N, C-alpha and C positions, 0 to 999 in steps of 0.2 A: 394175573387177575384171579385165576382159580385158587391159587394158594391163599391170597389175601382174603378172598371170599370165605374159604373154609376156616380161616382163623378168626372170622368175624370182623375183620378190619376193612372190608369192602362189601357193604350190602348191595345186592343187585336186584333190580326190579323183575328180571327174568333169569332163567338158567343161562349160564355163560354162553353156551352154544347158540341159543336163540338170540341173545343180545348181539353177539358178534355177527351172526348171519344178517340180522336186521340192519346193523350199521354198515356192513359191507354192501348190502343191496341198495342202501340209500346213497352210497358213495362218500360217506363220512368217515370211513375207516379203511385203511389199506394195510394189508398184512405183509410185513417184510420178513423174509427168511434170515436167520442168523448165518452170516458168511464169515469166512476167515478174516477179511479186513476189519470186521467189527470186533473180532477177538483180539487182533493185533492192536487195535486202537486202545484197548484197555491199558496197555503199558504207558500211554501218554497221560493217564489220569492221575491226579494227586491222590494220596491215601486219605481222603476226607470221609469216605463212606465205606463201610465194610460189607454191605449187602451185595453179593455177587450179581443178583438179578438187576438191582438198581444201577450198579456200575455198568452192566451191559447195555441197559437202556440209555444211559448217559453217553457211552462210547458210540452207540449207534446213532443217536441224535447228532452228536458232534461230527461224525464221519459223513452222515447224509445231509448235513447243513440244514437241519430243521430245528425249530424252536421246541424246547422242552418245557412243559408247564408242570409244576409240581408244588405240593404243599410242604415238601421237605426243605428245610432251610439250608441243608448241606449240598443240594444239587447245584 
């Protein structure tokens, strides 16, 4: 999110640290650490997308069995 914000691709209404703290305190955001199983899951993904961060998000969602919502048609 920070990288996208700095590139102008993700405008935020608050500084990222404040936005995350707000959402965590409301219970609408849970922070997951990147763990080895998430990295290993990358090998199961087809080569449809080259962005390593996006691929890690997809692999994590797949492994954790959560729905991923994206505007990206390749996810």
